[in-house]
PyMOL commands that place a pseudoatom at each C-alpha (Angstrom):
pseudoatom trace, name=CA, resn=MET, resi=1, chain=A, elem=C, hetatm=0, pos=[30.071, 8.825, -20.300]
pseudoatom trace, name=CA, resn=GLY, resi=2, chain=A, elem=C, hetatm=0, pos=[28.763, 9.259, -16.765]
pseudoatom trace, name=CA, resn=ALA, resi=3, chain=A, elem=C, hetatm=0, pos=[26.540, 6.937, -14.759]
pseudoatom trace, name=CA, resn=GLU, resi=4, chain=A, elem=C, hetatm=0, pos=[23.551, 9.248, -15.182]
pseudoatom trace, name=CA, resn=GLN, resi=5, chain=A, elem=C, hetatm=0, pos=[23.790, 9.068, -18.980]
pseudoatom trace, name=CA, resn=LYS, resi=6, chain=A, elem=C, hetatm=0, pos=[24.331, 5.290, -18.943]
pseudoatom trace, name=CA, resn=ALA, resi=7, chain=A, elem=C, hetatm=0, pos=[21.179, 4.856, -16.849]
pseudoatom trace, name=CA, resn=GLN, resi=8, chain=A, elem=C, hetatm=0, pos=[19.209, 7.056, -19.233]
pseudoatom trace, name=CA, resn=ASP, resi=9, chain=A, elem=C, hetatm=0, pos=[20.559, 5.089, -22.219]
pseudoatom trace, name=CA, resn=LEU, resi=10, chain=A, elem=C, hetatm=0, pos=[19.179, 1.940, -20.547]
pseudoatom trace, name=CA, resn=GLY, resi=11, chain=A, elem=C, hetatm=0, pos=[15.771, 3.623, -20.406]
pseudoatom trace, name=CA, resn=LEU, resi=12, chain=A, elem=C, hetatm=0, pos=[15.773, 4.192, -16.655]
pseudoatom trace, name=CA, resn=THR, resi=13, chain=A, elem=C, hetatm=0, pos=[13.819, 7.129, -15.292]
pseudoatom trace, name=CA, resn=PHE, resi=14, chain=A, elem=C, hetatm=0, pos=[13.769, 8.505, -11.780]
pseudoatom trace, name=CA, resn=PRO, resi=15, chain=A, elem=C, hetatm=0, pos=[10.354, 9.884, -10.872]
pseudoatom trace, name=CA, resn=THR, resi=16, chain=A, elem=C, hetatm=0, pos=[10.145, 11.959, -7.712]
pseudoatom trace, name=CA, resn=LYS, resi=17, chain=A, elem=C, hetatm=0, pos=[8.595, 10.061, -4.817]
pseudoatom trace, name=CA, resn=GLU, resi=18, chain=A, elem=C, hetatm=0, pos=[6.806, 11.486, -1.826]
pseudoatom trace, name=CA, resn=PRO, resi=19, chain=A, elem=C, hetatm=0, pos=[8.413, 10.706, 1.543]
pseudoatom trace, name=CA, resn=GLY, resi=20, chain=A, elem=C, hetatm=0, pos=[6.955, 7.617, 3.168]
pseudoatom trace, name=CA, resn=TYR, resi=21, chain=A, elem=C, hetatm=0, pos=[7.006, 5.970, 6.558]
pseudoatom trace, name=CA, resn=LEU, resi=22, chain=A, elem=C, hetatm=0, pos=[10.765, 5.337, 6.359]
pseudoatom trace, name=CA, resn=ASN, resi=23, chain=A, elem=C, hetatm=0, pos=[13.579, 7.138, 4.586]
pseudoatom trace, name=CA, resn=LEU, resi=24, chain=A, elem=C, hetatm=0, pos=[14.387, 5.158, 1.423]
pseudoatom trace, name=CA, resn=CYS, resi=25, chain=A, elem=C, hetatm=0, pos=[17.842, 6.750, 1.141]
pseudoatom trace, name=CA, resn=ILE, resi=26, chain=A, elem=C, hetatm=0, pos=[19.708, 8.783, 3.725]
pseudoatom trace, name=CA, resn=GLN, resi=27, chain=A, elem=C, hetatm=0, pos=[22.989, 10.625, 3.513]
pseudoatom trace, name=CA, resn=THR, resi=28, chain=A, elem=C, hetatm=0, pos=[25.485, 10.501, 6.343]
pseudoatom trace, name=CA, resn=GLY, resi=29, chain=A, elem=C, hetatm=0, pos=[28.801, 12.185, 5.658]
pseudoatom trace, name=CA, resn=ASN, resi=30, chain=A, elem=C, hetatm=0, pos=[29.850, 11.106, 2.175]
pseudoatom trace, name=CA, resn=LEU, resi=31, chain=A, elem=C, hetatm=0, pos=[27.740, 7.930, 2.204]
pseudoatom trace, name=CA, resn=LEU, resi=32, chain=A, elem=C, hetatm=0, pos=[24.276, 7.244, 0.836]
pseudoatom trace, name=CA, resn=MET, resi=33, chain=A, elem=C, hetatm=0, pos=[22.591, 4.308, 2.567]
pseudoatom trace, name=CA, resn=THR, resi=34, chain=A, elem=C, hetatm=0, pos=[19.354, 2.859, 1.278]
pseudoatom trace, name=CA, resn=SER, resi=35, chain=A, elem=C, hetatm=0, pos=[16.563, 0.998, 2.962]
pseudoatom trace, name=CA, resn=GLY, resi=36, chain=A, elem=C, hetatm=0, pos=[15.754, -2.426, 1.602]
pseudoatom trace, name=CA, resn=HIS, resi=37, chain=A, elem=C, hetatm=0, pos=[13.863, -2.182, -1.674]
pseudoatom trace, name=CA, resn=THR, resi=38, chain=A, elem=C, hetatm=0, pos=[11.575, -5.129, -2.470]
pseudoatom trace, name=CA, resn=SER, resi=39, chain=A, elem=C, hetatm=0, pos=[10.747, -6.626, -5.825]
pseudoatom trace, name=CA, resn=ASP, resi=40, chain=A, elem=C, hetatm=0, pos=[7.277, -6.479, -7.324]
pseudoatom trace, name=CA, resn=LEU, resi=41, chain=A, elem=C, hetatm=0, pos=[7.604, -10.229, -7.918]
pseudoatom trace, name=CA, resn=LYS, resi=42, chain=A, elem=C, hetatm=0, pos=[6.157, -12.262, -5.066]
pseudoatom trace, name=CA, resn=GLY, resi=43, chain=A, elem=C, hetatm=0, pos=[6.950, -15.843, -4.163]
pseudoatom trace, name=CA, resn=LYS, resi=44, chain=A, elem=C, hetatm=0, pos=[9.731, -18.175, -3.156]
pseudoatom trace, name=CA, resn=LEU, resi=45, chain=A, elem=C, hetatm=0, pos=[12.807, -19.211, -5.113]
pseudoatom trace, name=CA, resn=GLY, resi=46, chain=A, elem=C, hetatm=0, pos=[12.996, -22.991, -5.269]
pseudoatom trace, name=CA, resn=ASP, resi=47, chain=A, elem=C, hetatm=0, pos=[9.213, -23.260, -4.980]
pseudoatom trace, name=CA, resn=GLY, resi=48, chain=A, elem=C, hetatm=0, pos=[7.730, -22.066, -8.238]
pseudoatom trace, name=CA, resn=LEU, resi=49, chain=A, elem=C, hetatm=0, pos=[10.146, -19.236, -9.073]
pseudoatom trace, name=CA, resn=THR, resi=50, chain=A, elem=C, hetatm=0, pos=[13.194, -19.761, -11.277]
pseudoatom trace, name=CA, resn=VAL, resi=51, chain=A, elem=C, hetatm=0, pos=[16.664, -18.257, -10.908]
pseudoatom trace, name=CA, resn=GLU, resi=52, chain=A, elem=C, hetatm=0, pos=[15.936, -16.212, -14.056]
pseudoatom trace, name=CA, resn=GLN, resi=53, chain=A, elem=C, hetatm=0, pos=[12.796, -14.742, -12.482]
pseudoatom trace, name=CA, resn=GLY, resi=54, chain=A, elem=C, hetatm=0, pos=[14.741, -14.005, -9.301]
pseudoatom trace, name=CA, resn=TYR, resi=55, chain=A, elem=C, hetatm=0, pos=[17.499, -12.346, -11.330]
pseudoatom trace, name=CA, resn=GLU, resi=56, chain=A, elem=C, hetatm=0, pos=[14.942, -9.979, -12.912]
pseudoatom trace, name=CA, resn=ALA, resi=57, chain=A, elem=C, hetatm=0, pos=[13.417, -9.320, -9.480]
pseudoatom trace, name=CA, resn=ALA, resi=58, chain=A, elem=C, hetatm=0, pos=[16.855, -8.352, -8.108]
pseudoatom trace, name=CA, resn=ARG, resi=59, chain=A, elem=C, hetatm=0, pos=[17.375, -6.056, -11.098]
pseudoatom trace, name=CA, resn=ASP, resi=60, chain=A, elem=C, hetatm=0, pos=[13.987, -4.483, -10.312]
pseudoatom trace, name=CA, resn=CYS, resi=61, chain=A, elem=C, hetatm=0, pos=[15.212, -3.842, -6.761]
pseudoatom trace, name=CA, resn=ALA, resi=62, chain=A, elem=C, hetatm=0, pos=[18.359, -2.151, -8.097]
pseudoatom trace, name=CA, resn=VAL, resi=63, chain=A, elem=C, hetatm=0, pos=[16.277, 0.121, -10.356]
pseudoatom trace, name=CA, resn=LYS, resi=64, chain=A, elem=C, hetatm=0, pos=[14.201, 1.155, -7.329]
pseudoatom trace, name=CA, resn=ILE, resi=65, chain=A, elem=C, hetatm=0, pos=[17.388, 1.782, -5.319]
pseudoatom trace, name=CA, resn=LEU, resi=66, chain=A, elem=C, hetatm=0, pos=[18.787, 3.985, -8.089]
pseudoatom trace, name=CA, resn=CYS, resi=67, chain=A, elem=C, hetatm=0, pos=[15.556, 5.983, -8.096]
pseudoatom trace, name=CA, resn=SER, resi=68, chain=A, elem=C, hetatm=0, pos=[15.808, 6.554, -4.333]
pseudoatom trace, name=CA, resn=VAL, resi=69, chain=A, elem=C, hetatm=0, pos=[19.493, 7.484, -4.600]
pseudoatom trace, name=CA, resn=HIS, resi=70, chain=A, elem=C, hetatm=0, pos=[18.723, 9.868, -7.454]
pseudoatom trace, name=CA, resn=ASN, resi=71, chain=A, elem=C, hetatm=0, pos=[15.878, 11.478, -5.497]
pseudoatom trace, name=CA, resn=THR, resi=72, chain=A, elem=C, hetatm=0, pos=[18.217, 12.045, -2.544]
pseudoatom trace, name=CA, resn=HIS, resi=73, chain=A, elem=C, hetatm=0, pos=[21.424, 13.023, -4.341]
pseudoatom trace, name=CA, resn=GLY, resi=74, chain=A, elem=C, hetatm=0, pos=[20.048, 14.519, -7.569]
pseudoatom trace, name=CA, resn=THR, resi=75, chain=A, elem=C, hetatm=0, pos=[22.324, 12.512, -9.879]
pseudoatom trace, name=CA, resn=LEU, resi=76, chain=A, elem=C, hetatm=0, pos=[24.060, 9.172, -10.231]
pseudoatom trace, name=CA, resn=ASP, resi=77, chain=A, elem=C, hetatm=0, pos=[27.261, 10.834, -11.380]
pseudoatom trace, name=CA, resn=GLY, resi=78, chain=A, elem=C, hetatm=0, pos=[30.142, 10.903, -8.917]
pseudoatom trace, name=CA, resn=LEU, resi=79, chain=A, elem=C, hetatm=0, pos=[28.950, 7.874, -6.961]
pseudoatom trace, name=CA, resn=LYS, resi=80, chain=A, elem=C, hetatm=0, pos=[30.774, 4.660, -6.117]
pseudoatom trace, name=CA, resn=VAL, resi=81, chain=A, elem=C, hetatm=0, pos=[28.892, 1.487, -5.224]
pseudoatom trace, name=CA, resn=ILE, resi=82, chain=A, elem=C, hetatm=0, pos=[30.340, 0.203, -1.938]
pseudoatom trace, name=CA, resn=LYS, resi=83, chain=A, elem=C, hetatm=0, pos=[28.122, -2.655, -0.720]
pseudoatom trace, name=CA, resn=LEU, resi=84, chain=A, elem=C, hetatm=0, pos=[24.962, -4.580, -1.569]
pseudoatom trace, name=CA, resn=LEU, resi=85, chain=A, elem=C, hetatm=0, pos=[22.960, -6.813, 0.712]
pseudoatom trace, name=CA, resn=GLY, resi=86, chain=A, elem=C, hetatm=0, pos=[20.683, -9.132, -1.235]
pseudoatom trace, name=CA, resn=CYS, resi=87, chain=A, elem=C, hetatm=0, pos=[17.940, -11.098, 0.511]
pseudoatom trace, name=CA, resn=VAL, resi=88, chain=A, elem=C, hetatm=0, pos=[16.237, -13.938, -1.353]
pseudoatom trace, name=CA, resn=ASN, resi=89, chain=A, elem=C, hetatm=0, pos=[12.943, -15.481, -0.251]
pseudoatom trace, name=CA, resn=SER, resi=90, chain=A, elem=C, hetatm=0, pos=[13.898, -19.117, -0.792]
pseudoatom trace, name=CA, resn=THR, resi=91, chain=A, elem=C, hetatm=0, pos=[13.373, -22.690, 0.281]
pseudoatom trace, name=CA, resn=LEU, resi=92, chain=A, elem=C, hetatm=0, pos=[15.863, -24.420, 2.563]
pseudoatom trace, name=CA, resn=GLU, resi=93, chain=A, elem=C, hetatm=0, pos=[17.145, -26.445, -0.406]
pseudoatom trace, name=CA, resn=PHE, resi=94, chain=A, elem=C, hetatm=0, pos=[17.709, -23.440, -2.708]
pseudoatom trace, name=CA, resn=THR, resi=95, chain=A, elem=C, hetatm=0, pos=[21.407, -22.517, -2.887]
pseudoatom trace, name=CA, resn=ASP, resi=96, chain=A, elem=C, hetatm=0, pos=[21.640, -20.106, -5.831]
pseudoatom trace, name=CA, resn=GLN, resi=97, chain=A, elem=C, hetatm=0, pos=[20.962, -16.860, -3.964]
pseudoatom trace, name=CA, resn=HIS, resi=98, chain=A, elem=C, hetatm=0, pos=[24.184, -15.442, -5.413]
pseudoatom trace, name=CA, resn=LEU, resi=99, chain=A, elem=C, hetatm=0, pos=[22.924, -16.005, -8.970]
pseudoatom trace, name=CA, resn=VAL, resi=100, chain=A, elem=C, hetatm=0, pos=[19.664, -14.230, -8.137]
pseudoatom trace, name=CA, resn=ILE, resi=101, chain=A, elem=C, hetatm=0, pos=[21.405, -11.168, -6.666]
pseudoatom trace, name=CA, resn=ASN, resi=102, chain=A, elem=C, hetatm=0, pos=[23.608, -10.982, -9.768]
pseudoatom trace, name=CA, resn=GLY, resi=103, chain=A, elem=C, hetatm=0, pos=[20.577, -9.228, -11.291]
pseudoatom trace, name=CA, resn=ALA, resi=104, chain=A, elem=C, hetatm=0, pos=[21.240, -6.208, -9.063]
pseudoatom trace, name=CA, resn=SER, resi=105, chain=A, elem=C, hetatm=0, pos=[25.041, -6.401, -9.319]
pseudoatom trace, name=CA, resn=ASP, resi=106, chain=A, elem=C, hetatm=0, pos=[25.025, -6.709, -13.103]
pseudoatom trace, name=CA, resn=LEU, resi=107, chain=A, elem=C, hetatm=0, pos=[22.877, -3.593, -13.510]
pseudoatom trace, name=CA, resn=LEU, resi=108, chain=A, elem=C, hetatm=0, pos=[25.170, -1.591, -11.220]
pseudoatom trace, name=CA, resn=HIS, resi=109, chain=A, elem=C, hetatm=0, pos=[28.212, -2.891, -13.119]
pseudoatom trace, name=CA, resn=GLU, resi=110, chain=A, elem=C, hetatm=0, pos=[26.580, -1.797, -16.369]
pseudoatom trace, name=CA, resn=ILE, resi=111, chain=A, elem=C, hetatm=0, pos=[25.929, 1.727, -15.084]
pseudoatom trace, name=CA, resn=PHE, resi=112, chain=A, elem=C, hetatm=0, pos=[28.977, 2.376, -12.888]
pseudoatom trace, name=CA, resn=GLY, resi=113, chain=A, elem=C, hetatm=0, pos=[31.522, 0.024, -14.500]
pseudoatom trace, name=CA, resn=LYS, resi=114, chain=A, elem=C, hetatm=0, pos=[32.578, -3.428, -13.318]
pseudoatom trace, name=CA, resn=GLU, resi=115, chain=A, elem=C, hetatm=0, pos=[36.236, -2.504, -12.837]
pseudoatom trace, name=CA, resn=GLY, resi=116, chain=A, elem=C, hetatm=0, pos=[35.535, 1.021, -11.621]
pseudoatom trace, name=CA, resn=ASP, resi=117, chain=A, elem=C, hetatm=0, pos=[32.950, 2.620, -9.383]
pseudoatom trace, name=CA, resn=GLY, resi=118, chain=A, elem=C, hetatm=0, pos=[30.552, -0.301, -9.736]
pseudoatom trace, name=CA, resn=TYR, resi=119, chain=A, elem=C, hetatm=0, pos=[32.953, -2.898, -8.313]
pseudoatom trace, name=CA, resn=HIS, resi=120, chain=A, elem=C, hetatm=0, pos=[31.332, -3.579, -4.947]
pseudoatom trace, name=CA, resn=ALA, resi=121, chain=A, elem=C, hetatm=0, pos=[31.272, -5.873, -1.949]
pseudoatom trace, name=CA, resn=ARG, resi=122, chain=A, elem=C, hetatm=0, pos=[28.135, -7.991, -1.598]
pseudoatom trace, name=CA, resn=SER, resi=123, chain=A, elem=C, hetatm=0, pos=[26.263, -10.496, 0.515]
pseudoatom trace, name=CA, resn=ALA, resi=124, chain=A, elem=C, hetatm=0, pos=[23.529, -12.739, -0.909]
pseudoatom trace, name=CA, resn=LEU, resi=125, chain=A, elem=C, hetatm=0, pos=[21.458, -14.516, 1.723]
pseudoatom trace, name=CA, resn=GLY, resi=126, chain=A, elem=C, hetatm=0, pos=[18.441, -16.800, 1.802]
pseudoatom trace, name=CA, resn=PHE, resi=127, chain=A, elem=C, hetatm=0, pos=[15.444, -15.979, 3.988]
pseudoatom trace, name=CA, resn=ALA, resi=128, chain=A, elem=C, hetatm=0, pos=[12.346, -17.949, 4.968]
pseudoatom trace, name=CA, resn=ALA, resi=129, chain=A, elem=C, hetatm=0, pos=[10.146, -14.931, 4.214]
pseudoatom trace, name=CA, resn=LEU, resi=130, chain=A, elem=C, hetatm=0, pos=[10.406, -11.289, 3.150]
pseudoatom trace, name=CA, resn=PRO, resi=131, chain=A, elem=C, hetatm=0, pos=[7.980, -8.394, 3.718]
pseudoatom trace, name=CA, resn=THR, resi=132, chain=A, elem=C, hetatm=0, pos=[4.811, -8.546, 1.591]
pseudoatom trace, name=CA, resn=GLY, resi=133, chain=A, elem=C, hetatm=0, pos=[5.912, -11.935, 0.245]
pseudoatom trace, name=CA, resn=ALA, resi=134, chain=A, elem=C, hetatm=0, pos=[8.486, -10.298, -2.042]
pseudoatom trace, name=CA, resn=ALA, resi=135, chain=A, elem=C, hetatm=0, pos=[10.839, -12.666, -3.840]
pseudoatom trace, name=CA, resn=VAL, resi=136, chain=A, elem=C, hetatm=0, pos=[13.869, -10.388, -3.360]
pseudoatom trace, name=CA, resn=GLU, resi=137, chain=A, elem=C, hetatm=0, pos=[14.944, -7.421, -1.243]
pseudoatom trace, name=CA, resn=VAL, resi=138, chain=A, elem=C, hetatm=0, pos=[18.156, -5.448, -1.799]
pseudoatom trace, name=CA, resn=GLU, resi=139, chain=A, elem=C, hetatm=0, pos=[19.794, -2.582, 0.077]
pseudoatom trace, name=CA, resn=ALA, resi=140, chain=A, elem=C, hetatm=0, pos=[22.908, -0.635, -0.909]
pseudoatom trace, name=CA, resn=ILE, resi=141, chain=A, elem=C, hetatm=0, pos=[25.598, 1.765, 0.249]
pseudoatom trace, name=CA, resn=PHE, resi=142, chain=A, elem=C, hetatm=0, pos=[27.108, 4.339, -2.127]
pseudoatom trace, name=CA, resn=GLU, resi=143, chain=A, elem=C, hetatm=0, pos=[30.029, 6.702, -1.586]
pseudoatom trace, name=CA, resn=ILE, resi=144, chain=A, elem=C, hetatm=0, pos=[29.848, 10.266, -2.882]
pseudoatom trace, name=CA, resn=GLY, resi=145, chain=A, elem=C, hetatm=0, pos=[33.116, 11.022, -4.666]
for i in range(1, 145): cmd.bond("trace and resi %d" % i, "trace and resi %d" % (i + 1))
show_as sticks, trace
zoom trace
């Protein structure tokens, strides 16, 4: 079963979006590079938000990324996840950014395979603030196979 079908089986849909101020996903050669996609959840991890809430926020970011990739490429089939950058709005004392960004990684593993095309490099970093007060922001690079 392909990535497109797996995403559909998870109930994901990819509505067409109108172009905005910045390109949410751009192709260069055989790479698709996304802009940062922010979570709908606002707030700071370690100050009112739990790791579980952050995990869901990171998953939300990954869903938005997949929508942008789908709108650019037309399908999720034939793609390999290369790299994720996860940014977590967190306090200085919060050290579980990696567990938060697992929300995005786990969804991509589920769709593309953990041992296959979904096995990716990743950075998970803490930030003092993110645009619009978002709890999480994630960007990604995919390779077109």
